[in-house]
C-alpha positions in Angstrom: 46.4 324.0 282.8 47.7 324.4 279.3 47.1 327.8 277.6 46.0 327.3 274.0 45.4 331.0 273.5 48.5 331.4 271.4 48.2 328.3 269.3 47.5 328.9 265.6 46.3 326.1 263.4 47.8 325.9 260.0 46.2 323.9 257.1 48.6 323.2 254.2 46.4 323.0 251.1 48.5 324.5 248.2 49.4 321.4 246.2 48.2 320.4 242.7 47.2 316.9 243.9 48.7 315.2 240.8 48.1 311.7 242.3 44.6 312.7 243.4 43.5 314.0 240.0 43.5 317.7 241.0 43.9 320.2 243.9 42.9 318.6 247.2 41.8 322.0 248.4 38.8 321.6 246.1 37.8 318.1 247.4 34.7 317.3 249.4 33.8 314.2 251.5 31.0 311.9 250.7 28.5 314.1 252.5 29.6 317.1 250.4 31.7 318.9 253.1 34.8 320.6 251.8 38.0 319.1 253.1 39.2 322.6 253.9 36.2 323.2 256.2 36.7 319.8 257.9 40.4 320.6 258.6 39.5 324.0 260.1 36.7 322.5 262.2 39.1 319.8 263.6 41.8 322.3 264.5 39.3 324.7 266.2 37.5 322.0 268.1 40.9 320.5 269.2 42.0 323.7 270.8 43.5 326.1 268.2 42.7 329.7 268.9 42.7 330.6 265.2 43.4 329.0 261.9 45.3 330.0 258.7 44.8 328.1 255.4 47.6 328.0 252.8 46.3 327.8 249.2 48.1 327.5 245.9 46.8 325.4 243.0 43.2 326.2 242.5 43.4 329.1 245.0 40.7 331.2 243.3 38.2 328.4 243.5 39.3 327.1 246.9 39.0 330.4 248.6 35.2 330.2 248.6 35.5 326.9 250.5 37.4 328.5 253.4 35.2 329.8 256.3 35.0 333.6 256.3 36.7 334.0 259.6 39.8 332.0 258.6 42.9 333.7 257.4 44.1 332.7 253.9 47.6 333.0 252.5 48.6 331.9 249.0 51.9 330.2 248.3 52.8 331.7 245.0 55.6 329.1 244.6 53.3 326.2 245.4 54.7 324.2 242.4 57.9 323.7 244.5 56.0 321.2 246.7 54.9 320.9 250.3 57.8 322.9 251.5 56.5 326.0 249.7 53.2 325.7 251.6 54.9 325.2 254.9 57.2 328.3 254.4 54.3 330.5 253.3 52.2 329.4 256.3 55.0 330.0 258.9 55.8 333.4 257.3 52.1 334.4 257.6 52.2 333.5 261.3 55.4 335.5 262.1 53.4 338.7 262.6 50.8 337.0 264.7 50.9 336.7 268.5 51.1 332.9 268.1 53.8 331.1 270.1 53.0 327.8 268.5 51.7 326.5 265.2 49.7 323.2 264.9 50.1 322.0 261.3 47.9 319.6 259.4 47.4 318.7 255.7 44.1 319.2 253.8 44.2 315.5 252.6 43.4 314.3 256.1 39.6 314.9 256.1 39.0 312.3 258.8 41.3 314.1 261.4 39.5 313.9 264.7 39.6 316.9 267.0 40.7 314.5 269.7 44.0 313.9 267.9 44.6 317.7 267.9 43.7 317.9 271.6 46.0 315.1 272.5 49.0 316.6 270.6 48.4 320.0 272.2 47.9 318.6 275.7 50.9 316.2 275.5 53.4 318.7 274.1 52.5 321.8 276.2 52.4 324.5 273.5 55.0 327.3 273.7 57.8 328.8 271.7 60.0 325.7 272.2 57.4 323.1 271.5 58.2 320.3 269.0 55.9 317.3 268.6 54.0 315.2 266.2 51.3 312.7 266.1 52.3 309.1 265.4 50.2 306.2 264.4 51.5 302.7 265.3 55.0 304.2 265.1 54.4 305.9 261.8 55.0 309.7 261.8 51.9 311.8 260.8 50.0 314.9 261.5 49.3 317.2 263.2 52.7 318.6 263.9 53.3 321.1 266.6 56.1 323.7 266.1 57.0 326.3 268.6 58.0 329.8 267.3 61.7 329.1 268.2 61.8 326.4 265.4 59.9 328.2 262.6 62.9 329.8 260.9 65.0 326.6 261.0 62.2 324.4 259.8 61.5 326.8 256.9 65.1 326.9 255.9 65.5 323.2 255.9 62.2 322.4 254.1 62.7 321.6 250.3 60.5 320.2 247.6 57.9 317.8 248.9 59.8 317.4 252.2 58.4 319.4 255.1 59.4 319.4 258.7 60.0 315.6 259.0 63.8 315.6 258.9 64.0 318.5 261.3 61.6 316.8 263.7 63.7 313.6 263.6 67.0 315.4 264.1 65.7 317.4 267.1 64.0 314.4 268.8 60.5 315.8 268.6 58.0 314.4 271.1 56.0 311.6 269.5 52.4 311.5 270.6 50.8 308.2 270.0 47.3 308.7 268.5 46.7 305.2 267.0 43.8 304.5 269.3 42.0 307.6 268.0 42.5 307.4 264.2 44.6 305.6 261.5 46.2 308.9 260.4 46.2 308.0 256.6 46.1 310.7 254.0 43.9 310.4 250.9 45.9 310.5 247.6 43.5 308.8 245.3 41.2 310.4 242.8 37.5 310.8 244.0 
């Protein structure tokens, strides 16, 4: 039995969304549900014990879209790109009891909880865990990072490049999830 008690979900939602016409943290789906809430729900339903959301652009407005029982951290340097969100989120988790972070992006509003569950079950969460969902061979999210990797991932992340190069260099487990979802992010304006 895999113990998910020390898995923290991390939603990266700090970007300005320049290709999408504004901060994705403020977006809603066709039914009116905030993307932030959809991400939190998928992580929780998939097995994360708690969730932290990283905000940046539009943080003051987006904060009201985050469920009350979810931790929020603001990446003050969000203009530096995805790496700033990742670093801020991992820093926030350092003082938590989490051994593992399961990371997703806010612009994946269709992320099914089953993908989260499969990544967690396949990778066996723990301080040395290193895995990511793949979709027909294409790397995607969520990404699972054990605590032993957090400092190195944060140090290597720059600009709009997150953990991808680190995951490739360290032969992260690839968890095929193509049968559950396409894994595509939404970068277009509403």
